[in-house]
C-alpha positions as CSV (number, residue, x, y, z in Angstrom):
1,M,0.0,0.0,0.0
2,A,2.8,2.4,0.8
3,K,4.3,1.7,-2.7
4,K,1.0,2.4,-4.4
5,V,0.5,5.8,-2.6
6,G,4.2,6.7,-2.8
7,V,4.7,7.2,1.0
8,S,6.6,5.3,3.7
9,E,5.3,2.3,5.5
10,A,5.5,4.4,8.7
11,T,3.1,7.0,7.2
12,V,0.6,4.3,6.3
13,S,0.9,2.9,9.8
14,R,0.1,6.4,11.3
15,V,-3.0,6.8,9.1
16,L,-4.3,3.3,9.9
17,N,-3.8,3.8,13.6
18,G,-5.2,7.4,13.6
19,K,-1.9,9.0,14.6
20,P,-1.2,12.7,14.0
21,G,1.6,14.0,11.8
22,V,0.0,13.2,8.4
23,S,-1.4,15.8,6.0
24,E,-5.1,15.5,5.1
25,A,-4.2,14.9,1.5
26,T,-1.9,12.0,2.3
27,R,-4.4,10.5,4.8
28,Q,-7.1,10.5,2.1
29,A,-4.7,9.0,-0.4
30,V,-3.9,6.1,1.9
31,L,-7.6,5.5,2.7
32,S,-8.5,5.6,-1.0
33,A,-5.7,3.0,-1.7
34,L,-7.0,0.9,1.1
35,D,-10.5,0.8,-0.6
36,V,-9.2,0.3,-4.1
37,L,-7.0,-2.6,-3.0
38,G,-10.0,-4.2,-1.3
39,Y,-8.8,-4.1,2.3
40,E,-11.2,-3.5,5.1
41,R,-10.7,-0.2,6.9
42,P,-9.7,-0.4,10.6
43,T,-12.8,-0.2,12.8
44,Q,-12.1,3.4,13.9
45,L,-12.0,4.5,10.3
46,R,-15.1,2.8,9.0
47,G,-17.4,5.7,9.9
48,E,-15.7,7.9,7.3
49,R,-16.7,7.9,3.7
50,A,-14.1,6.7,1.3
51,R,-13.1,9.1,-1.5
52,L,-14.5,6.6,-3.9
53,V,-17.4,7.2,-6.3
54,G,-19.3,4.3,-8.0
55,L,-19.8,4.8,-11.7
56,V,-22.4,2.2,-12.7
57,L,-22.8,1.6,-16.4
58,P,-25.1,-1.0,-18.1
59,E,-22.5,-2.0,-20.8
60,L,-19.4,-0.8,-22.7
61,Q,-20.4,-2.1,-26.2
62,N,-22.4,1.1,-26.8
63,P,-19.8,3.8,-27.2
64,I,-21.9,6.4,-25.5
65,F,-21.3,4.8,-22.0
66,P,-17.5,4.7,-22.2
67,A,-17.8,8.3,-23.4
68,F,-19.8,9.3,-20.3
69,G,-17.5,7.3,-18.1
70,E,-14.4,9.1,-19.5
71,V,-15.9,12.6,-18.9
72,I,-17.3,11.9,-15.5
73,G,-14.2,9.9,-14.3
74,G,-11.9,12.7,-15.4
75,A,-13.9,15.4,-13.6
76,L,-14.1,13.3,-10.4
77,A,-10.3,12.8,-10.4
78,Q,-9.8,16.5,-10.6
79,L,-11.7,16.8,-7.3
80,G,-9.6,14.1,-5.7
81,L,-12.4,11.5,-6.0
82,T,-11.6,8.0,-7.4
83,P,-14.1,6.5,-9.8
84,V,-14.9,2.8,-9.4
85,L,-16.3,1.5,-12.7
86,C,-19.1,-1.0,-12.3
87,T,-20.1,-2.6,-15.6
88,Q,-23.0,-5.0,-15.8
89,T,-22.8,-8.1,-18.0
90,K,-25.4,-10.6,-18.9
91,G,-25.5,-13.3,-16.3
92,G,-22.9,-11.4,-14.2
93,V,-23.0,-8.9,-11.4
94,S,-26.3,-7.0,-11.2
95,E,-26.9,-3.4,-10.5
96,A,-28.2,-4.2,-7.1
97,D,-25.2,-6.4,-6.4
98,Y,-22.9,-3.5,-7.3
99,V,-24.8,-1.2,-4.9
100,D,-24.2,-3.7,-2.1
101,L,-20.5,-3.8,-2.9
102,L,-20.2,0.0,-3.1
103,L,-22.0,0.4,0.3
104,Q,-19.5,-2.0,1.8
105,Q,-16.7,0.2,0.5
106,Q,-18.2,3.3,2.2
107,V,-18.3,5.2,-1.1
108,S,-18.8,8.9,-1.1
109,G,-21.4,8.7,-3.9
110,V,-22.8,6.9,-6.9
111,V,-23.4,7.9,-10.5
112,F,-25.8,5.8,-12.6
113,A,-25.9,6.0,-16.4
114,G,-28.5,4.0,-18.4
115,G,-29.6,2.0,-15.4
116,L,-32.8,0.3,-14.1
117,Y,-34.0,3.7,-12.9
118,A,-35.1,4.3,-16.5
119,Q,-37.4,1.2,-16.6
120,A,-40.7,1.4,-14.8
121,D,-41.1,-2.3,-14.4
122,A,-37.6,-3.0,-13.2
123,P,-36.7,-3.6,-9.5
124,H,-35.7,-0.4,-7.7
125,G,-35.1,-1.5,-4.1
126,H,-31.3,-0.9,-4.4
127,Y,-32.0,2.8,-5.0
128,E,-34.1,2.9,-1.9
129,R,-31.2,1.5,0.1
130,L,-29.0,4.3,-1.2
131,A,-31.6,6.9,-0.2
132,D,-32.0,5.4,3.2
133,R,-28.2,5.5,3.8
134,K,-28.2,9.1,2.5
135,I,-25.6,8.3,-0.2
136,P,-25.2,11.1,-2.8
137,V,-26.5,9.9,-6.1
138,V,-26.9,11.4,-9.6
139,L,-28.8,9.8,-12.5
140,V,-27.8,10.3,-16.2
141,N,-30.8,10.6,-18.5
142,A,-34.5,10.2,-17.8
143,A,-35.7,8.2,-14.8
144,I,-39.0,7.1,-13.4
145,E,-40.6,9.5,-11.0
146,H,-40.4,9.5,-7.2
147,L,-36.9,8.1,-6.8
148,G,-35.8,11.4,-5.2
149,F,-32.4,11.8,-6.9
150,P,-31.2,14.7,-9.0
151,G,-30.6,13.9,-12.7
152,V,-28.9,15.2,-15.8
153,S,-30.7,14.4,-19.0
154,C,-30.6,15.2,-22.7
155,D,-34.0,16.5,-23.8
156,D,-35.6,13.5,-25.5
157,A,-38.5,15.6,-26.8
158,V,-36.3,18.2,-28.5
159,A,-34.1,15.4,-29.9
160,L,-37.1,13.7,-31.5
161,E,-38.5,16.9,-32.9
162,Q,-35.2,17.7,-34.5
163,A,-35.0,14.3,-36.2
164,W,-38.7,14.3,-37.2
165,R,-38.5,17.8,-38.8
166,H,-35.3,16.8,-40.7
167,L,-36.9,13.7,-42.2
168,A,-40.2,15.6,-43.0
169,S,-38.2,18.3,-44.7
170,L,-36.8,15.6,-47.0
171,G,-40.2,14.6,-48.0
172,H,-40.6,11.5,-45.8
173,E,-44.2,10.9,-44.9
174,R,-43.9,7.3,-43.5
175,I,-41.7,7.9,-40.6
176,G,-41.1,5.0,-38.1
177,L,-39.6,4.8,-34.6
178,V,-37.3,2.1,-33.3
179,L,-37.4,2.5,-29.5
180,G,-36.5,0.6,-26.4
181,P,-39.0,-1.4,-24.2
182,A,-42.4,0.1,-23.4
183,D,-41.5,0.8,-19.8
184,H,-38.3,2.7,-20.9
185,V,-38.8,6.3,-19.9
186,P,-36.6,8.0,-22.5
187,S,-38.2,6.0,-25.3
188,E,-41.7,6.9,-24.0
189,R,-40.7,10.6,-24.0
190,K,-39.6,10.2,-27.6
191,L,-42.8,8.5,-28.6
192,A,-44.9,11.3,-27.0
193,A,-42.9,13.9,-28.7
194,A,-43.3,12.2,-32.1
195,R,-47.1,12.1,-31.7
196,A,-47.1,15.7,-30.8
197,V,-45.4,16.7,-34.1
198,G,-46.8,14.2,-36.5
199,E,-48.9,11.1,-37.1
200,V,-47.4,7.9,-35.7
201,P,-49.6,4.8,-36.1
202,D,-48.8,1.9,-33.8
203,A,-47.7,-0.1,-36.8
204,F,-44.9,2.4,-37.3
205,V,-43.5,1.9,-33.8
206,A,-41.2,-1.0,-33.1
207,R,-39.6,-2.0,-29.8
208,A,-36.2,-3.5,-29.5
209,M,-33.3,-4.3,-27.1
210,F,-30.6,-1.7,-27.4
211,S,-28.3,-3.5,-29.8
212,I,-27.5,-3.7,-33.5
213,E,-29.3,-7.0,-33.7
214,G,-32.4,-5.5,-32.0
215,G,-32.4,-2.6,-34.4
216,H,-32.1,-4.9,-37.3
217,A,-35.1,-7.0,-36.3
218,A,-37.3,-4.0,-35.4
219,A,-36.4,-2.0,-38.6
220,S,-37.0,-5.1,-40.8
221,R,-40.6,-5.2,-39.6
222,L,-41.1,-1.5,-40.2
223,I,-39.6,-1.7,-43.7
224,D,-42.1,-4.4,-44.6
225,R,-44.9,-1.9,-43.5
226,G,-43.7,0.7,-45.8
227,V,-41.6,3.0,-43.6
228,T,-39.0,5.0,-45.5
229,G,-37.6,7.2,-42.7
230,F,-36.3,5.8,-39.3
231,I,-35.8,7.6,-36.0
232,C,-33.9,5.3,-33.7
233,A,-33.4,5.6,-29.9
234,S,-29.7,4.9,-30.1
235,D,-26.8,4.7,-32.6
236,P,-26.5,0.9,-32.4
237,L,-30.2,0.6,-33.1
238,A,-29.7,2.9,-36.1
239,L,-26.8,0.8,-37.4
240,G,-29.1,-2.2,-37.1
241,A,-31.7,-0.3,-39.2
242,V,-29.1,0.4,-41.9
243,R,-28.2,-3.3,-41.9
244,A,-31.8,-4.3,-42.2
245,A,-32.3,-2.1,-45.3
246,R,-29.3,-3.5,-47.0
247,R,-30.3,-7.1,-46.3
248,K,-33.5,-6.3,-48.1
249,G,-31.6,-4.9,-51.1
250,L,-32.6,-1.2,-50.2
251,D,-29.9,1.5,-50.5
252,V,-29.3,3.9,-47.6
253,P,-30.1,6.8,-48.0
254,S,-31.7,6.7,-51.5
255,R,-34.4,4.3,-50.5
256,I,-34.3,4.3,-46.7
257,S,-33.2,7.2,-44.4
258,V,-32.0,6.6,-40.9
259,V,-31.4,8.9,-37.9
260,G,-29.6,7.7,-34.8
261,Y,-29.3,9.1,-31.3
262,D,-26.2,9.9,-29.2
263,D,-23.5,10.7,-31.8
264,S,-21.3,8.2,-30.2
265,A,-17.7,7.4,-31.3
266,L,-17.1,6.5,-34.9
267,M,-20.6,7.4,-36.2
268,N,-18.9,9.7,-38.8
269,C,-16.9,6.7,-40.0
270,T,-19.7,4.3,-40.8
271,E,-20.9,3.7,-44.3
272,P,-22.8,5.8,-44.9
273,P,-21.8,8.2,-42.1
274,L,-24.7,8.3,-39.6
275,T,-27.1,11.2,-39.3
276,T,-27.8,11.4,-35.6
277,V,-28.8,13.6,-32.6
278,R,-25.8,14.5,-30.5
279,Q,-26.0,14.4,-26.7
280,P,-23.8,17.1,-25.1
281,I,-21.7,14.6,-23.2
282,E,-19.0,17.1,-21.9
283,A,-21.6,19.5,-20.5
284,M,-23.7,16.8,-19.0
285,G,-20.8,15.0,-17.5
286,R,-19.5,18.1,-15.8
287,A,-23.0,18.9,-14.4
288,V,-23.2,15.3,-13.0
289,V,-20.0,15.8,-11.1
290,E,-21.0,19.2,-9.8
291,L,-24.3,17.9,-8.5
292,L,-22.6,14.9,-6.9
293,N,-19.8,16.9,-5.3
294,A,-22.2,19.4,-3.9
295,Q,-24.0,16.6,-2.1
296,I,-20.8,15.1,-0.9
297,N,-19.9,18.5,0.6
298,G,-23.2,18.6,2.5
299,Q,-25.0,21.0,0.3
300,A,-28.7,20.6,-0.3
301,V,-29.4,19.6,-3.9
302,A,-33.0,19.5,-5.3
303,A,-34.2,16.2,-6.7
304,E,-34.7,17.8,-10.1
305,E,-33.8,16.9,-13.6
306,L,-31.5,19.3,-15.6
307,L,-32.3,19.1,-19.3
308,F,-29.6,19.7,-21.9
309,E,-30.2,20.7,-25.5
310,P,-29.3,18.1,-28.1
311,E,-27.9,18.9,-31.6
312,L,-28.9,17.3,-34.9
313,V,-25.8,16.2,-36.9
314,V,-26.7,15.6,-40.5
315,R,-24.5,13.2,-42.4
316,G,-24.9,10.7,-45.2
317,S,-27.6,8.3,-43.9
318,T,-30.5,10.6,-44.8
319,A,-31.7,11.9,-48.1
320,Q,-34.8,12.9,-50.1
321,A,-37.7,10.4,-49.7
322,P,-37.9,8.0,-52.7
323,R,-40.6,8.7,-55.2
324,A,-43.5,6.3,-55.3
């Protein structure tokens, strides 16, 4: 442990035994190393919060989540907080299990991105445990109501309106939506916004798991129903829609136009480059850390949602609607 922190063994001993003569910065560094290395704190130190922050992500395959992790992790490090990445895998450690592990480590706070808080039918007991323990928490993007945590979100309604008006301006009249599950709050916000700006029959709405394969299956159904313009709830879903069109022998964008959501890494390098709605990741990530740090420092933070404006990025996957 002394080697990891860059101090003497005697200094580590003084910290662990609660002895004077150690600066606060060094003391916190030793305690953080203790937590990172997986050792239990001495009994007299367990009442103190570790300078650790859990960063709970649903996956790393969708590039938007590593992007959020990089921004949030960097901002936490600048404040002397150590991010602990908790990534869920199918059949692996669950979100609730990660919460239990983080509570055992006496973390200073937790940031969730793309978690079960966005699904109305999912279990939410682990969020209640965090609230009961008064652990600072911030949620990234839309959540169900009444959890009582502050959140930072990209405005789903504005994102949908931007995508819809873009496709409509190109002459598309049969616009379909590829969304997440019916209990997924951001997807429901997008659907409500679509129905506020245009006609969206149920037959033009397809649900999918958030993956290229899910997008492929959902878009394939909508193509068979005559949809020519797609608005997708994520970039991987949009790439799946492009693949579905090609498998049916339809060119993108001359026959089928596709709009994604996120503007995650490499979307300008796909073929064709993907038109998508960009989330302001940098601004959102900084806001997340500011809200979390305020709570850690004992400031009152309202359980409100901060909405950030998205930006439509037009590339090569959209074009004029095909003539009948």
